[in-house]
C-alpha positions in Angstrom: -12.5 168.2 216.5 -14.8 166.0 217.9 -13.3 165.1 221.4 -14.4 161.4 222.5 -14.6 161.0 226.5 -11.4 159.8 228.6 -11.4 156.1 229.2 -11.3 156.0 233.0 -11.1 152.7 235.5 -11.0 152.8 239.2 -10.4 149.6 241.4 -9.8 149.1 245.0 -6.7 146.7 245.4 -6.0 145.1 248.7 -2.9 146.1 249.0 -0.6 149.2 250.3 0.1 152.1 248.4 4.0 151.6 247.8 3.4 148.2 246.6 0.7 149.9 243.9 3.4 152.4 243.4 6.1 150.0 242.3 3.5 147.8 240.0 2.6 151.1 238.3 5.7 153.1 238.3 8.8 151.1 237.6 10.0 149.1 234.2 9.0 145.9 235.5 5.9 146.3 237.2 4.2 147.9 234.0 5.3 144.8 232.3 4.2 142.4 234.8 0.7 143.9 233.9 0.6 145.5 230.8 3.0 145.9 228.5 7.2 145.6 228.0 9.0 148.9 228.1 12.0 151.0 228.5 10.4 153.2 231.2 12.1 155.0 234.2 10.5 156.8 237.0 11.8 160.4 235.9 10.3 163.6 234.7 10.8 164.5 231.5 12.1 160.9 230.9 11.7 159.5 227.0 10.8 155.9 226.8 9.5 153.0 224.5 6.2 150.9 225.2 6.8 147.5 223.2 3.3 147.4 221.7 4.0 143.7 219.8 2.6 143.8 216.2 1.9 147.9 216.4 5.7 148.4 217.4 7.2 150.5 219.2 5.4 153.7 220.7 7.4 156.6 221.6 6.4 158.3 225.3 7.6 160.9 228.0 7.1 161.3 231.5 4.7 164.5 232.1 4.1 164.1 236.0 5.9 162.0 238.6 4.3 162.7 242.4 5.2 159.6 244.1 3.4 157.7 245.4 0.1 159.2 244.3 0.3 160.4 240.4 2.3 159.2 237.1 1.5 160.4 233.7 3.1 160.2 230.4 2.2 161.0 226.7 2.0 158.2 224.6 2.8 158.4 221.4 1.5 161.6 219.2 -2.2 162.1 220.7 -2.7 160.2 224.0 -1.8 160.7 227.7 -2.2 157.8 230.7 -2.2 158.6 234.0 -2.2 156.6 236.8 -3.7 157.9 240.0 -3.4 156.7 243.8 -5.5 157.0 246.8 -4.4 155.4 249.9 -7.9 153.8 251.4 -8.1 152.1 254.8 -5.1 150.1 254.6 -6.0 149.5 250.6 -5.2 151.7 247.5 -7.9 153.2 245.2 -6.1 153.1 241.7 -7.6 155.0 238.8 -6.2 154.9 235.0 -6.9 157.8 233.0 -7.0 157.3 229.3 -7.1 160.9 227.4 -6.6 162.6 224.2 -9.4 160.7 222.1 -10.7 162.9 219.3 -13.0 161.2 216.5 -11.5 163.0 213.7 -7.8 161.5 214.3 -6.4 158.6 213.6 -3.8 156.4 215.4 0.2 156.0 213.9 -1.0 152.7 212.7 -3.8 154.5 210.8 -6.8 153.5 212.7 -9.5 155.9 213.6 -9.4 157.0 217.7 -13.4 156.0 217.8 -12.4 152.3 216.9 -9.7 151.9 219.0 -11.1 153.4 222.0 -13.8 151.0 221.9 -10.7 148.3 221.9 -9.0 150.0 224.4 -11.7 150.6 226.7 -12.3 146.4 226.7 -8.3 146.3 227.2 -8.0 148.4 230.1 -11.2 146.5 231.5 -8.8 143.2 231.8 -5.4 144.8 232.6 -7.0 147.3 235.7 -9.3 144.7 236.9 -8.0 141.4 236.6 -4.0 141.9 235.7 -3.3 144.5 238.2 -4.9 142.7 241.1 -3.2 139.8 240.1 0.0 140.9 240.4 0.1 143.2 243.3 -2.2 140.5 245.3 0.7 138.0 245.6 2.8 137.9 248.6 6.1 139.5 248.4 
């Protein structure tokens, strides 16, 4: 099996950790910067990411350590982790998308190497444009 590199995106956000946590660990927050979903911040909770033309993707919360880390399995192969760290009144946010294998295909029959490239570009936009836009708004 040919393991592919994890997708990692890190950004320093000008927002307190609690505000960033609400954006990445609630159903409403995740929908506002990424994708509609049925997420609940409960360990072992099974939920769905509503991936538009690709249909619904089953997920399961595998780690929950508020307000520092959330991890969940996504589909049959992937794991997504959100890590948060306080940094002088700001929040360092890191997204880690793992489970990539050059020999595997997604549930939709697409080769991992092809989707890895698309997802890398998509995460760049979601993490570095959409998430800051959401948390930079005053409450």
